[in-house]
N, C-alpha and C positions, 0 to 999 in steps of 0.2 A: 504494500500500500504506500502510495506517495503522499506524505503528510501535507506537502505544499498544495497538491491538487485537491486534497480533501478540504482544506481551508480556502481554496481558490485564491491563493496568493503566489507571488513570484518567489523564487528561491532566495533572492536577496532582499526580501521584504523586511522593513524595519519592525521592531517589536510592537509598535503602536498599530501598525497595519494588520499584523497578525491578530492582535487583541480585538480590533474592530471587526475583522472578518469573522472571528469566533463568535462574538456577540450577535452579529447579524445572522449567522447560521443557526445559533441557538434559538433566536426568535422565530426563525422560519421552520425549524425541524423538531423542536422540543415536543415530546409526546403529550405534554399538557395542552398544547395548542393545536394538536393534530386530531382530525376526526377519528373516532374509535376504529373505524374500518382500516385505518392505515397506521395505527399506533405501533404495531409490531415492527413494521419497516422503519418507522421514525425512531424507535428505540435503538435498532441496529445502527442507523445512520448517526444518531447522537453518540453512540459508543465510539464510532470511528472519529467523529469530530472531537470528542473529549480527549481521546488518545493522541490525536494529532496536535491538539493545543497543549496538552501536557508536555510533550516533547519539544515542540517549537517555542514554547514560552519560557523554557528553562535553558539559559545560555549554555550550560555544560552539556546537557542532553542534545541540544541542537547542534553543537559542534561535532559530537560523536555521530549523530545521525547524518550530518552533511558529509563527514568522512566516509561513512558507510555507502553513501550514494555515489561517491567518486567525484572527480573534478566537475565543476559546473561548466557547461558549455557556454559559449558567449551568449549573453542574454539577448533574446529577440526583442523587438520593439514592444510587444505586448507585456513581457515581463518588466521591462524598464518602465513602461507607463504605469503598471500596477504597483510598482514599488516606489516610484518618485512622483508620479502624476505629471500632467502636461506642463505645469508651471516649473516644476523641478527640472524636467528635461530641457526646457527653454533656458532656464538660468544656468544650467550646466554648460550649455553651448555658448552662452553670451559671456559668462565669467569663468573661463577655463582655470583649472587649478584651485578651485574653491574648496 
């Protein structure tokens, strides 16, 4: 399981982005807000989301997890956008070396 895909964040996402994604997914998939007919699936999904957040929110566990994944390939435009946002990408190009 790819924890970054589970939380729908880029591999180089800042901790704040990971936390925000986690909270949004909890609001969407928590069994308490899911119709009874889909609660079993929601419970399984929340277990994966919780595990991903547990690892990615702990700096030491995240480093170990990243090492196990292997070297990150060059980030594509979507990953960069997800981790920095459009304004961050613009500022990076306008103010190199920041």
